[in-house]
DRENSEGU-487694 format. One record per residue (C-alpha): x, y, z; chain. Coordinates in Angstrom, 1 decimal, always signed. Each point is the difference from the previous one (the first is absolute). Layout:
residues N
     px     py     pz chaine
      X      Y      Z      A
...
This chain:
residues 406
     px     py     pz chaine
   -8.9  +89.0  -13.6      A
   +3.6   +0.0   -1.3      A
   +0.9   -2.6   +2.6      A
   -2.5   -2.6   -1.4      A
   +2.2   -1.4   -2.8      A
   +2.8   -0.4   +2.5      A
   -2.3   -2.0   +2.4      A
   -1.3   -2.1   -2.9      A
   +3.5   -0.7   -1.2      A
   +1.0   -1.2   +3.5      A
   -3.0   -2.2   +0.3      A
   +0.5   -1.3   -3.5      A
   +3.6   -0.8   +0.9      A
   -1.2   -1.8   +3.2      A
   -2.4   -2.0   -2.1      A
   +2.6   -1.0   -2.5      A
   +2.4   -1.0   +2.8      A
   -2.7   -2.1   +1.7      A
   -0.8   -1.8   -3.3      A
   +3.6   -0.6   -0.6      A
   +0.3   -1.5   +3.5      A
   -3.0   -2.3   -0.7      A
   +1.5   -1.1   -3.4      A
   +3.4   -0.6   +1.7      A
   -1.6   -2.2   +2.7      A
   -2.0   -1.9   -2.7      A
   +3.2   -0.5   -2.1      A
   +2.0   -1.1   +3.0      A
   -2.7   -2.6   +0.8      A
   +0.0   -1.3   -3.5      A
   +3.7   -0.3   +0.0      A
   -0.1   -1.8   +3.3      A
   -2.6   -2.4   -1.4      A
   +2.2   -0.7   -3.1      A
   +2.9   -0.7   +2.3      A
   -2.1   -2.3   +2.2      A
   -1.3   -1.8   -3.1      A
   +3.5   -0.5   -1.3      A
   +1.1   -1.4   +3.4      A
   -2.9   -2.5   -0.1      A
   +0.8   -1.7   -3.2      A
   -1.0   -3.6   -0.7      A
   +3.5   -1.1   +0.8      A
   -0.4   +1.4   +3.6      A
   -3.4   -1.1   +1.4      A
   -1.2   +1.3   +3.3      A
   +0.8   -2.6   +2.7      A
   -0.5   -0.4   +3.7      A
   +3.2   -1.7   +1.1      A
   -0.4   -2.8   +2.5      A
   +3.5   -0.7   +1.5      A
   -1.2   -2.6   +2.6      A
   +1.1   -3.6   -0.4      A
   -2.5   -2.8   +0.4      A
   +0.9   -2.6   +2.6      A
   -1.5   -3.5   +0.2      A
   +1.0   -0.7   +3.7      A
   -0.4   +1.8   +3.2      A
   +2.7   +2.5   +1.0      A
   +3.0   -1.9   +1.5      A
   -1.1   -3.4   -1.3      A
   +1.6   -2.1   -2.7      A
   -1.9   -0.2   -3.3      A
   +1.8   -2.9   -1.6      A
   +1.1   -3.6   +0.8      A
   +2.3   -1.3   -2.7      A
   -1.8   +0.3   -3.3      A
   -3.5   +0.6   +1.6      A
   -1.4   +3.5   +0.7      A
   -1.9   +0.2   +3.4      A
   -2.7   +2.7   -0.1      A
   -1.9   +1.0   +3.1      A
   -2.3   -1.4   +1.5      A
   +2.5   -2.8   -0.3      A
   +3.3   +0.5   +1.9      A
   +2.9   -1.7   +1.7      A
   +1.9   +0.3   +3.3      A
   -1.8   +2.4   +2.4      A
   -3.8   -0.3   +0.5      A
   -0.1   +3.7   -0.9      A
   +0.9   -1.0   -3.6      A
   -3.1   -2.1   -0.7      A
   -3.7   +0.6   +0.5      A
   -0.6   -3.2   +2.0      A
   +1.5   -3.4   +0.6      A
   -1.7   -1.4   -3.1      A
   +2.1   +2.4   -2.2      A
   +3.3   -0.9   +1.6      A
   +2.7   -1.1   -2.4      A
   +3.0   -2.1   +1.0      A
   +3.2   +0.8   -1.9      A
   +2.5   -2.8   +0.1      A
   +3.4   +1.5   -0.6      A
   +1.8   -3.4   +0.0      A
   -0.9   -0.2   -3.6      A
   +1.9   +1.9   -2.7      A
   -1.9   +2.1   -0.9      A
   -2.3   +0.0   +3.1      A
   -3.4   -1.7   -0.4      A
   -3.3   +1.4   +1.2      A
   -2.5   -2.3   +1.7      A
   -3.6   +0.4   +0.9      A
   -0.8   -1.0   +3.6      A
   -3.6   -1.1   -0.1      A
   -2.4   -2.6   +1.4      A
   +0.4   -2.6   +2.6      A
   +3.4   -1.4   +1.2      A
   +1.7   +3.0   -1.4      A
   +0.1   -1.4   -3.5      A
   +2.5   +1.9   -2.3      A
   -0.7   +0.7   -3.7      A
   +2.7   +1.3   -2.3      A
   -1.1   +3.3   -1.5      A
   +0.6   +0.4   -3.7      A
   -1.7   +3.4   -0.4      A
   -1.9   +2.4   +2.3      A
   -2.2   +2.8   -1.3      A
   -2.9   +2.2   +1.0      A
   -2.3   -2.5   -1.8      A
   +1.3   -3.4   +0.8      A
   +2.7   -2.2   +1.5      A
   +1.7   -2.7   -2.2      A
   +1.5   -2.9   +2.0      A
   +1.2   -3.5   -0.3      A
   -2.0   -2.9   +1.5      A
   +0.5   -3.7   -0.1      A
   -1.6   -2.2   -2.6      A
   +0.0   -3.4   +1.6      A
   -0.1   -3.2   -2.0      A
   -0.3   -3.8   +0.2      A
   +2.8   -1.5   -2.0      A
   +1.4   -3.4   -1.0      A
   -3.3   -1.2   -1.4      A
   -0.6   -2.6   -2.6      A
   -3.1   -0.2   -2.2      A
   -1.7   -2.4   +2.4      A
   +0.3   +1.9   +3.2      A
   -3.2   +1.1   +1.6      A
   +0.1   +3.4   +1.6      A
   -2.4   +1.8   +2.3      A
   +1.8   +2.5   +2.1      A
   +0.0   +3.4   +1.6      A
   +2.9   +1.8   -1.5      A
   -0.4   +3.2   +2.1      A
   -1.6   +0.3   +3.4      A
   +1.1   +2.9   +2.2      A
   -1.3   -1.8   +3.1      A
   +2.5   -2.8   -0.5      A
   +2.8   +1.5   -2.1      A
   +2.0   +2.9   +1.4      A
   +1.2   +1.0   -3.5      A
   -3.5   +0.3   -1.4      A
   -1.0   +3.6   -0.9      A
   -2.2   +1.6   +2.6      A
   -1.0   +3.7   +0.0      A
   -3.2   -0.2   +2.1      A
   -0.3   +2.9   +2.4      A
   +2.6   +2.1   -1.9      A
   -0.3   +2.8   -2.5      A
   +0.5   -2.4   -2.9      A
   -2.1   -2.2   -2.3      A
   +1.0   -1.9   -3.1      A
   -1.0   +2.0   -3.1      A
   -2.9   -1.6   -1.7      A
   +0.7   +2.0   -3.2      A
   +3.8   -0.5   -0.3      A
   +0.4   -3.7   +1.1      A
   -1.2   -3.4   -1.3      A
   -0.4   -3.4   +1.7      A
   +2.0   -2.4   -2.1      A
   +0.2   -3.8   -0.2      A
   +2.8   -1.9   -1.7      A
   -0.3   -3.8   -0.6      A
   -2.0   -2.5   -2.0      A
   -3.6   -0.8   +0.8      A
   +0.1   +2.1   +3.2      A
   -2.8   +1.9   +1.7      A
   +1.1   +2.8   +2.2      A
   -2.1   +2.1   +2.3      A
   +0.8   +3.1   +2.0      A
   -2.2   +0.9   +3.0      A
   +0.1   +2.9   +2.4      A
   +1.0   -1.2   +3.5      A
   -1.7   +2.8   +1.9      A
   -2.8   +2.5   -1.0      A
   +1.1   +3.6   -0.5      A
   +0.0   +2.5   +2.8      A
   -3.3   +1.2   -1.4      A
   -1.5   -3.0   +1.7      A
   -2.7   -0.6   -2.6      A
   +1.6   -3.1   -1.6      A
   +0.1   +1.8   -3.3      A
   +3.3   -1.5   -1.0      A
   -0.6   -3.5   +1.1      A
   +0.0   -1.5   -3.5      A
   +2.0   -2.9   -1.3      A
   +1.4   +0.2   -3.5      A
   +1.8   -2.6   -2.0      A
   +1.1   -1.3   -3.4      A
   +0.9   -3.3   -1.6      A
   +2.8   -1.1   -2.3      A
   -0.2   -2.6   -2.7      A
   +2.7   -1.7   -2.1      A
   -0.6   -1.1   -3.5      A
   +1.8   -3.4   +0.3      A
   +2.0   -2.2   +2.3      A
   +3.2   +1.5   -1.4      A
   +2.1   +2.5   +1.9      A
   -0.7   +3.6   -1.1      A
   +1.7   +3.3   +0.5      A
   -1.7   +2.8   +1.9      A
   -1.8   +2.0   -2.6      A
   -0.3   +3.8   -0.2      A
   -2.5   +1.4   +0.2      A
   -1.6   -2.0   +2.8      A
   -3.3   -1.2   -1.4      A
   -0.7   -3.3   +1.6      A
   +2.4   -2.5   -1.7      A
   +2.2   -0.8   +3.0      A
   -0.5   +3.5   +1.4      A
   -3.1   +2.0   +1.0      A
   -0.6   +3.3   +1.7      A
   -2.9   +2.0   +1.4      A
   -0.7   +3.2   +1.9      A
   +0.2   -0.1   +3.7      A
   -2.8   +1.0   +2.5      A
   -0.1   +3.6   +1.1      A
   +1.0   +1.2   +3.5      A
   +2.3   -3.0   +0.3      A
   +2.5   +0.2   +2.9      A
   +0.7   -3.7   +0.7      A
   -1.0   -3.2   -1.7      A
   +0.1   -3.7   -0.4      A
   +1.1   -1.7   -3.3      A
   -1.1   -3.5   -0.6      A
   +0.8   -2.2   -3.0      A
   -1.5   -3.3   -1.2      A
   +1.2   -2.2   -2.8      A
   -3.1   -0.8   -2.0      A
   +1.5   -2.8   -2.1      A
   +3.3   -1.5   -0.9      A
   +1.7   +1.2   -3.1      A
   +2.9   +1.9   -1.4      A
   +2.6   +1.7   +2.1      A
   +1.0   +3.6   -0.4      A
   +3.6   +0.5   -0.9      A
   +1.8   +3.3   +0.6      A
   +3.7   +0.6   -0.8      A
   +0.6   +1.4   +3.5      A
   -1.4   -2.8   +2.0      A
   +2.5   -1.0   +2.7      A
   -1.8   -3.0   +1.5      A
   -2.0   -1.4   -2.9      A
   -3.6   +0.7   -0.9      A
   -1.9   +2.2   +2.4      A
   -3.5   +1.2   +0.6      A
   -0.2   +3.7   +0.8      A
   -2.9   +2.2   +1.1      A
   +0.6   +3.6   +1.0      A
   -0.9   +3.7   -0.3      A
   +2.3   +1.9   -2.3      A
   +0.1   +3.5   -1.6      A
   -2.2   -0.2   -3.1      A
   +2.7   +1.4   -2.3      A
   +2.5   -2.5   +1.1      A
   +0.7   -2.6   -2.7      A
   -0.5   -3.6   +1.1      A
   +3.0   -1.2   -2.0      A
   +2.2   +2.4   +2.0      A
   -0.7   -1.8   +3.2      A
   +2.8   -2.2   +1.3      A
   -2.0   -2.9   +1.3      A
   +1.2   -2.0   +3.1      A
   -1.4   -0.7   +3.4      A
   +1.3   +3.4   +1.3      A
   -1.0   +2.2   -2.8      A
   -1.0   +3.6   +0.7      A
   -2.1   +2.2   -2.3      A
   -0.9   +3.8   +0.0      A
   -3.4   +1.1   +1.1      A
   -1.7   +3.5   +0.3      A
   -1.5   +1.2   +3.3      A
   -2.5   +2.8   +0.3      A
   +0.3   +2.0   +3.1      A
   -2.1   +2.6   +1.9      A
   -0.1   +2.1   +3.2      A
   -2.0   -2.1   +2.5      A
   +1.5   +1.1   +3.3      A
   -2.6   +2.3   +1.4      A
   -2.8   +0.3   -2.6      A
   -1.5   -2.2   -2.7      A
   -1.4   +2.7   -2.3      A
   +0.9   +3.5   -1.2      A
   -2.9   +1.5   +1.8      A
   +1.1   -1.5   +3.3      A
   +3.5   +1.2   -0.5      A
   -1.0   +3.5   -1.0      A
   -2.1   +0.3   +3.2      A
   +3.2   -0.1   +2.1      A
   +2.7   +1.9   -1.8      A
   +2.5   -0.6   +2.8      A
   +0.1   -3.7   -1.0      A
   -0.8   +0.4   -3.7      A
   +2.9   -1.3   -2.1      A
   -0.3   +2.3   -3.1      A
   +2.0   +3.2   -0.2      A
   -0.9   +3.3   -1.6      A
   -1.1   +0.3   -3.6      A
   -1.2   -3.6   -0.1      A
   -3.1   -2.1   -0.9      A
   -1.1   -3.0   +2.1      A
   -0.7   -3.2   -1.9      A
   -2.0   -2.8   +1.4      A
   +1.8   -3.3   -0.3      A
   -1.8   -2.4   -2.4      A
   +1.7   -3.3   +1.0      A
   +0.2   +0.4   +3.8      A
   -1.3   +2.1   +2.8      A
   +1.7   +3.4   +0.5      A
   +0.9   +2.9   -2.3      A
   +2.9   +1.4   -2.0      A
   +1.2   +3.5   -0.7      A
   +0.7   +1.6   -3.4      A
   +1.4   +3.5   -0.9      A
   -2.5   +2.3   -1.6      A
   +0.2   +0.6   -3.7      A
   +2.8   +2.5   -0.7      A
   +2.0   -1.3   +3.0      A
   +2.4   -2.8   +0.5      A
   +2.1   -1.5   +2.8      A
   -0.7   -2.1   +3.0      A
   -3.6   +0.6   +1.1      A
   +0.6   -1.6   +3.5      A
   +2.6   +2.7   +1.0      A
   -1.0   +3.5   +1.2      A
   +0.6   +2.2   -3.0      A
   +1.0   -3.1   -2.0      A
   -2.1   +0.9   -3.0      A
   +1.8   +2.8   -1.9      A
   -1.4   +2.2   -2.7      A
   +1.0   -1.1   -3.5      A
   +1.4   +2.8   -2.2      A
   -2.0   -0.7   -3.1      A
   +1.7   +2.9   -1.8      A
   +3.3   -1.8   +0.5      A
   -1.1   -3.5   -1.0      A
   -3.4   +0.2   -1.8      A
   -0.2   +3.4   -1.7      A
   -3.0   -0.3   -2.3      A
   -0.5   +3.8   -0.4      A
   +1.6   +0.1   -3.4      A
   +2.5   +2.2   -1.8      A
   +0.0   +3.7   +1.1      A
   -2.4   -0.7   +2.9      A
   +1.4   +0.3   +3.5      A
   -0.6   -2.7   +2.6      A
   -0.8   +1.0   +3.6      A
   +0.3   -2.8   +2.6      A
   -2.7   -0.1   +2.7      A
   -0.5   -2.3   +3.0      A
   -1.1   -3.3   -1.5      A
   -0.5   +1.4   -3.5      A
   +1.2   +2.7   -2.5      A
   -1.3   +2.8   -2.1      A
   +0.8   +1.2   -3.5      A
   +0.4   +3.8   -0.2      A
   +1.1   +2.6   -2.5      A
   +2.2   +3.0   +0.6      A
   -1.7   +3.3   +0.6      A
   -1.5   +1.4   -3.1      A
   -0.8   -3.4   -1.5      A
   -3.1   -2.1   +0.1      A
   -0.1   -3.8   +0.4      A
   -2.0   -1.6   -2.7      A
   -0.7   -3.6   -1.2      A
   +0.0   -0.8   -3.7      A
   +1.0   -2.9   -2.2      A
   +3.6   +0.4   +1.1      A
   -0.9   -0.3   +3.6      A
   +0.6   +2.7   +2.6      A
   +1.5   +3.2   -1.3      A
   +0.7   +3.5   +1.2      A
   -1.4   +2.6   -2.4      A
   +0.5   +3.8   +0.1      A
   -2.7   +1.7   +2.0      A
   -0.5   +3.6   -1.2      A
   -2.2   +2.1   +2.2      A
   -0.9   +3.7   -0.2      A
   +0.3   +1.8   +3.2      A
   -1.7   +3.4   +0.5      A
   +1.8   +2.0   +2.7      A
   -2.0   +2.9   +1.3      A
   +2.2   +2.8   +1.2      A
   -1.2   +2.7   +2.4      A
   +1.7   +3.4   -0.5      A
   -0.9   +3.5   +1.3      A
   -1.7   +1.0   -3.3      A
   -2.2   -3.2   -0.4      A
   +0.1   -3.7   -0.9      A
   +2.1   -1.5   -2.8      A
   -0.3   -3.5   -1.4      A
   +3.3   -1.6   -1.3      A
   -0.3   -3.3   -1.9      A
   +2.9   -2.4   +0.6      A
   +0.6   -3.5   -1.2      A
   +2.5   -2.8   +0.5      A
């Protein structure tokens, strides 16, 4: 019986040592959390670093001609650099800087490219005219006819159509009626775009007038063009004699012009002569193997869209287009061309004191351990999260409950 106090003392010492060990572990954890919290301050948000660079052209292919960027599916030089012949770009290095040309349509017509993007192509086309007129001249003429004029725009059977939302049919002249008509029905074959559209100009008197801006009918009129338009005929008719339109840049006297032009282009910026060129916008789509997204996705070996993309049905022509998913950017036509956007780096909306965690295609707002993410009138905030933790310790003499908190 005399040994009992000694045994109890040993067991009591063991219990105390065990409790101290638990407390030490808990304290170490709390200190670690404090250290982690300090390291994850608002000035150092969590980020997933993406060191990859986004390319617009295929590997080994040029991505620029002069001042124009050339993104795939467009390309130059080798056939490996463009998706198909309709997307081939000719880069003429004899100019300084070099000039990019679109090769499209019959007779290998060339069109100077002003801008090329994943949404459209901006090119220069001719705006033919009839000049040296007096106020008694009677005019009925076809200004543009691709069947008889090798310089007339013709995109039939190519990936391109004239944008019906970004271009206007414009007529310059006094008392002139101009009409634009599709030359051929669309590839859909339903005749849905076989619609003629026109407008007429009037002049208030028999006196010469300057071209007005905006173009509202007095010596100048404009109207939207038919949809799915790939080639066309433009006809003009003088509906009565009258005033002549005078423009400060005329080189051969008064002219009658009827043409398609980019809708944002100011009429009074046009240098009018018989060989005038004006900018137009072309829509484009992938039409080589399939005409719809569903058809393309049914054969992935020929499908033009890369990873992390959406397929968009073309609204102004047959075919489809590709677009990076939300949260990604890059060239959707290249394998791996759509790269994750680091929203934490560029669009951090988490707020002060809240850590931003980038995720594929998105991001999360998170708090350091020991804090709780809440939303209040100040937005997202991290607030202290106090929790009581009951640790149950098993020892030789029974069970002990130790309340801890952090």
